[in-house]
DRENDOLO-786268 format. One record per residue: residue in three letters; chain; x, y, z of N, C-alpha, C in turn. Coordinates in steps of 0.2 Angstrom, whole numbers, plus 5000, padded with zeros to 4 digits. Last residue first. Layout:
BEGIN
SITE; residuo; cadena; n_xx; n_yy; n_zz; ca_xx; ca_yy; ca_zz; c_xx; c_yy; c_zz
SITE; ALA; A; X; Y; Z; X; Y; Z; X; Y; Z;
...
END
This chain:
BEGIN
SITE; residuo; cadena; n_xx; n_yy; n_zz; ca_xx; ca_yy; ca_zz; c_xx; c_yy; c_zz
SITE; ARG; A; 5353; 5513; 6770; 5350; 5511; 6777; 5354; 5515; 6782;
SITE; GLU; A; 5361; 5516; 6760; 5354; 5520; 6761; 5351; 5518; 6768;
SITE; ARG; A; 5371; 5508; 6759; 5372; 5515; 6761; 5366; 5518; 6763;
SITE; LYS; A; 5365; 5497; 6754; 5368; 5496; 6760; 5369; 5503; 6763;
SITE; LEU; A; 5361; 5501; 6742; 5356; 5499; 6746; 5359; 5498; 6753;
SITE; CYS; A; 5373; 5504; 6736; 5368; 5510; 6737; 5363; 5507; 6742;
SITE; LEU; A; 5379; 5492; 6736; 5382; 5497; 6740; 5377; 5503; 6741;
SITE; ILE; A; 5371; 5485; 6727; 5372; 5483; 6733; 5375; 5488; 6738;
SITE; LEU; A; 5373; 5493; 6715; 5366; 5492; 6718; 5367; 5490; 6725;
SITE; ILE; A; 5387; 5492; 6713; 5384; 5498; 6715; 5377; 5498; 6718;
SITE; ILE; A; 5387; 5478; 6710; 5391; 5480; 6716; 5388; 5487; 6718;
SITE; THR; A; 5379; 5478; 6698; 5377; 5474; 6704; 5381; 5477; 6710;
SITE; ASP; A; 5387; 5486; 6690; 5381; 5489; 6692; 5378; 5485; 6698;
SITE; ILE; A; 5398; 5478; 6688; 5399; 5484; 6692; 5392; 5487; 6694;
SITE; TYR; A; 5392; 5467; 6681; 5395; 5466; 6688; 5396; 5473; 6692;
SITE; LEU; A; 5389; 5474; 6670; 5384; 5471; 6674; 5386; 5469; 6681;
SITE; PHE; A; 5401; 5479; 6665; 5396; 5484; 6668; 5390; 5480; 6672;
SITE; LEU; A; 5405; 5467; 6660; 5409; 5470; 6665; 5405; 5475; 6668;
SITE; ARG; A; 5395; 5464; 6650; 5396; 5460; 6656; 5400; 5463; 6661;
SITE; THR; A; 5398; 5475; 6641; 5392; 5475; 6644; 5392; 5470; 6650;
SITE; ILE; A; 5411; 5472; 6637; 5410; 5478; 6641; 5404; 5478; 6644;
SITE; ARG; A; 5409; 5459; 6631; 5413; 5460; 6637; 5412; 5466; 6641;
SITE; THR; A; 5400; 5463; 6621; 5398; 5459; 6626; 5402; 5459; 6632;
SITE; GLN; A; 5409; 5472; 6613; 5403; 5474; 6616; 5400; 5470; 6622;
SITE; LEU; A; 5419; 5463; 6609; 5421; 5469; 6613; 5414; 5471; 6617;
SITE; VAL; A; 5412; 5454; 6601; 5415; 5452; 6607; 5417; 5457; 6612;
SITE; PHE; A; 5408; 5463; 6591; 5403; 5460; 6596; 5406; 5457; 6602;
SITE; MET; A; 5420; 5466; 6586; 5416; 5472; 6589; 5410; 5469; 6593;
SITE; ASP; A; 5423; 5454; 6581; 5428; 5457; 6586; 5424; 5463; 6589;
SITE; ALA; A; 5414; 5450; 6571; 5414; 5447; 6577; 5418; 5450; 6583;
SITE; THR; A; 5407; 5464; 6561; 5412; 5459; 6563; 5412; 5456; 6570;
SITE; TRP; A; 5392; 5462; 6553; 5395; 5466; 6558; 5401; 5461; 6560;
SITE; ASN; A; 5383; 5459; 6543; 5390; 5457; 6542; 5394; 5461; 6547;
SITE; THR; A; 5367; 5453; 6550; 5372; 5458; 6547; 5379; 5455; 6546;
SITE; LEU; A; 5361; 5443; 6558; 5358; 5445; 6552; 5362; 5450; 6548;
SITE; SER; A; 5369; 5441; 6569; 5367; 5435; 6565; 5364; 5437; 6558;
SITE; VAL; A; 5368; 5453; 6575; 5374; 5451; 6572; 5373; 5445; 6568;
SITE; PHE; A; 5355; 5454; 6580; 5357; 5458; 6574; 5364; 5456; 6571;
SITE; ASN; A; 5355; 5444; 6590; 5351; 5443; 6584; 5353; 5448; 6578;
SITE; ALA; A; 5365; 5451; 6599; 5366; 5444; 6596; 5362; 5443; 6590;
SITE; THR; A; 5357; 5462; 6602; 5364; 5463; 6598; 5366; 5456; 6595;
SITE; LYS; A; 5347; 5456; 6610; 5346; 5460; 6604; 5352; 5461; 6599;
SITE; ILE; A; 5355; 5451; 6620; 5350; 5446; 6616; 5349; 5450; 6609;
SITE; LEU; A; 5360; 5462; 6626; 5364; 5457; 6623; 5361; 5452; 6619;
SITE; PHE; A; 5348; 5469; 6630; 5353; 5472; 6625; 5357; 5467; 6622;
SITE; PHE; A; 5344; 5460; 6640; 5340; 5461; 6634; 5344; 5464; 6628;
SITE; TRP; A; 5354; 5462; 6649; 5353; 5456; 6646; 5349; 5456; 6640;
SITE; ALA; A; 5352; 5476; 6652; 5358; 5474; 6648; 5358; 5467; 6646;
SITE; SER; A; 5340; 5476; 6658; 5340; 5479; 6651; 5346; 5477; 6648;
SITE; ILE; A; 5344; 5471; 6671; 5339; 5467; 6667; 5339; 5470; 6659;
SITE; ILE; A; 5352; 5481; 6675; 5355; 5474; 6674; 5350; 5470; 6670;
SITE; SER; A; 5344; 5492; 6675; 5349; 5492; 6670; 5352; 5485; 6669;
SITE; LEU; A; 5335; 5489; 6686; 5333; 5489; 6679; 5338; 5489; 6674;
SITE; PHE; A; 5345; 5491; 6696; 5342; 5484; 6695; 5339; 5484; 6688;
SITE; LYS; A; 5349; 5504; 6694; 5354; 5499; 6693; 5350; 5492; 6692;
SITE; ILE; A; 5337; 5510; 6698; 5339; 5511; 6691; 5344; 5506; 6689;
SITE; ALA; A; 5336; 5506; 6711; 5331; 5504; 6707; 5333; 5505; 6699;
SITE; ALA; A; 5347; 5513; 6716; 5347; 5506; 6716; 5342; 5503; 6712;
SITE; ILE; A; 5343; 5526; 6714; 5349; 5524; 6710; 5349; 5516; 6710;
SITE; MET; A; 5333; 5527; 6723; 5331; 5527; 6716; 5337; 5525; 6712;
SITE; ARG; A; 5340; 5526; 6735; 5335; 5520; 6733; 5333; 5521; 6726;
SITE; LEU; A; 5347; 5538; 6734; 5351; 5531; 6734; 5346; 5525; 6732;
SITE; ILE; A; 5339; 5548; 6737; 5341; 5546; 6730; 5344; 5540; 6729;
SITE; HIS; A; 5339; 5551; 6750; 5333; 5547; 6747; 5335; 5545; 6740;
SITE; HIS; A; 5349; 5560; 6751; 5350; 5554; 6754; 5345; 5549; 6751;
SITE; PHE; A; 5350; 5574; 6749; 5348; 5569; 6743; 5349; 5562; 6745;
SITE; GLY; A; 5354; 5580; 6761; 5349; 5582; 6757; 5346; 5578; 6752;
SITE; LYS; A; 5366; 5573; 6763; 5361; 5573; 6768; 5354; 5575; 6765;
SITE; GLU; A; 5375; 5576; 6753; 5373; 5569; 6754; 5367; 5569; 6758;
SITE; ASP; A; 5377; 5587; 6741; 5374; 5587; 6747; 5371; 5580; 6749;
SITE; HIS; A; 5386; 5584; 6730; 5385; 5591; 6732; 5382; 5591; 6739;
SITE; LEU; A; 5386; 5570; 6729; 5392; 5574; 6730; 5391; 5581; 6733;
SITE; LEU; A; 5372; 5569; 6725; 5375; 5566; 6731; 5381; 5569; 6734;
SITE; LEU; A; 5373; 5575; 6712; 5369; 5578; 6718; 5371; 5576; 6725;
SITE; PHE; A; 5381; 5565; 6706; 5383; 5572; 6707; 5379; 5576; 6712;
SITE; PHE; A; 5373; 5554; 6706; 5379; 5554; 6710; 5382; 5561; 6711;
SITE; PHE; A; 5362; 5559; 6698; 5361; 5558; 6705; 5367; 5558; 6709;
SITE; VAL; A; 5369; 5560; 6686; 5367; 5566; 6689; 5365; 5565; 6696;
SITE; ALA; A; 5372; 5546; 6684; 5378; 5551; 6685; 5375; 5558; 6688;
SITE; PRO; A; 5359; 5541; 6683; 5363; 5540; 6689; 5369; 5544; 6690;
SITE; ILE; A; 5356; 5547; 6670; 5352; 5549; 6676; 5356; 5547; 6682;
SITE; CYS; A; 5362; 5543; 6658; 5365; 5549; 6661; 5362; 5550; 6668;
SITE; LEU; A; 5355; 5532; 6654; 5361; 5531; 6656; 5364; 5537; 6660;
SITE; PHE; A; 5344; 5539; 6648; 5343; 5535; 6654; 5349; 5533; 6658;
SITE; ALA; A; 5350; 5543; 6636; 5347; 5548; 6641; 5346; 5545; 6648;
SITE; PHE; A; 5352; 5531; 6630; 5358; 5535; 6632; 5356; 5540; 6637;
SITE; CYS; A; 5339; 5527; 6629; 5343; 5523; 6633; 5349; 5527; 6635;
SITE; THR; A; 5334; 5536; 6619; 5331; 5536; 6625; 5336; 5532; 6631;
SITE; TRP; A; 5342; 5531; 6608; 5343; 5538; 6611; 5340; 5539; 6618;
SITE; ASP; A; 5336; 5518; 6607; 5343; 5519; 6608; 5345; 5526; 6611;
SITE; VAL; A; 5323; 5522; 6603; 5324; 5518; 6610; 5332; 5519; 6612;
SITE; ILE; A; 5325; 5527; 6591; 5323; 5532; 6596; 5324; 5528; 6603;
SITE; SER; A; 5339; 5519; 6584; 5332; 5520; 6584; 5331; 5525; 6590;
SITE; LEU; A; 5353; 5520; 6573; 5350; 5520; 6580; 5343; 5522; 6580;
SITE; PRO; A; 5355; 5508; 6559; 5354; 5515; 6562; 5351; 5515; 6569;
SITE; TRP; A; 5369; 5496; 6559; 5362; 5498; 6558; 5361; 5505; 6561;
SITE; PRO; A; 5382; 5494; 6561; 5380; 5496; 6554; 5373; 5498; 6554;
SITE; GLN; A; 5391; 5503; 6575; 5386; 5497; 6573; 5384; 5499; 6566;
SITE; ALA; A; 5398; 5513; 6580; 5402; 5508; 6576; 5397; 5503; 6573;
SITE; LYS; A; 5390; 5519; 6590; 5392; 5523; 6584; 5395; 5518; 6578;
SITE; GLU; A; 5390; 5510; 6600; 5384; 5511; 6596; 5386; 5514; 6589;
SITE; ILE; A; 5403; 5513; 6605; 5401; 5506; 6602; 5395; 5507; 6598;
SITE; TYR; A; 5402; 5526; 6610; 5407; 5524; 6605; 5405; 5517; 6602;
SITE; THR; A; 5391; 5524; 6619; 5390; 5529; 6613; 5396; 5527; 6608;
SITE; PHE; A; 5398; 5516; 6628; 5392; 5513; 6625; 5390; 5518; 6619;
SITE; LEU; A; 5408; 5524; 6633; 5409; 5518; 6630; 5404; 5515; 6626;
SITE; LEU; A; 5401; 5535; 6639; 5406; 5536; 6634; 5407; 5530; 6630;
SITE; VAL; A; 5393; 5529; 6649; 5390; 5532; 6644; 5395; 5533; 6638;
SITE; LYS; A; 5404; 5524; 6657; 5399; 5519; 6654; 5395; 5523; 6648;
SITE; ILE; A; 5410; 5535; 6661; 5414; 5530; 6657; 5409; 5526; 6654;
SITE; ILE; A; 5400; 5540; 6670; 5402; 5544; 6664; 5406; 5539; 6659;
SITE; GLU; A; 5399; 5530; 6679; 5393; 5531; 6675; 5395; 5535; 6669;
SITE; ILE; A; 5412; 5530; 6685; 5410; 5524; 6682; 5404; 5526; 6677;
SITE; ALA; A; 5411; 5543; 6691; 5416; 5542; 6686; 5414; 5535; 6682;
SITE; LEU; A; 5401; 5541; 6700; 5400; 5546; 6695; 5405; 5545; 6689;
SITE; GLY; A; 5407; 5532; 6709; 5400; 5530; 6705; 5399; 5535; 6699;
SITE; LEU; A; 5418; 5539; 6714; 5419; 5533; 6710; 5413; 5531; 6706;
SITE; ILE; A; 5411; 5548; 6721; 5415; 5550; 6715; 5417; 5545; 6711;
SITE; TYR; A; 5404; 5541; 6730; 5400; 5544; 6725; 5405; 5547; 6719;
SITE; LEU; A; 5414; 5535; 6738; 5410; 5531; 6734; 5406; 5534; 6729;
SITE; MET; A; 5420; 5546; 6744; 5424; 5543; 6739; 5419; 5538; 6734;
END
């Protein structure tokens, strides 16, 4: 059940962030496209764990490391977005939506990080 929930959360995260990034007035850089690919990695890992938990049990530690890095990168993302908003005429509503979604996923990623480390033992 944990892996199904993790897979669903990761898919929703990728879809929400691509939708929000599409609405931004500045062009997407190669870093943004790389981040989208990086967001898909935990979903693939959860899918592998659903298929064979015993065979891919060591992946839980990698998921925890990715979640730790995503928590750090989310803070940098919020800072970058705040700097861009002050320089452009992007609406404050979209910025508020983006920061709320990012903060929500910060909490969710922290919970997934803790559960993966707990389950890995």
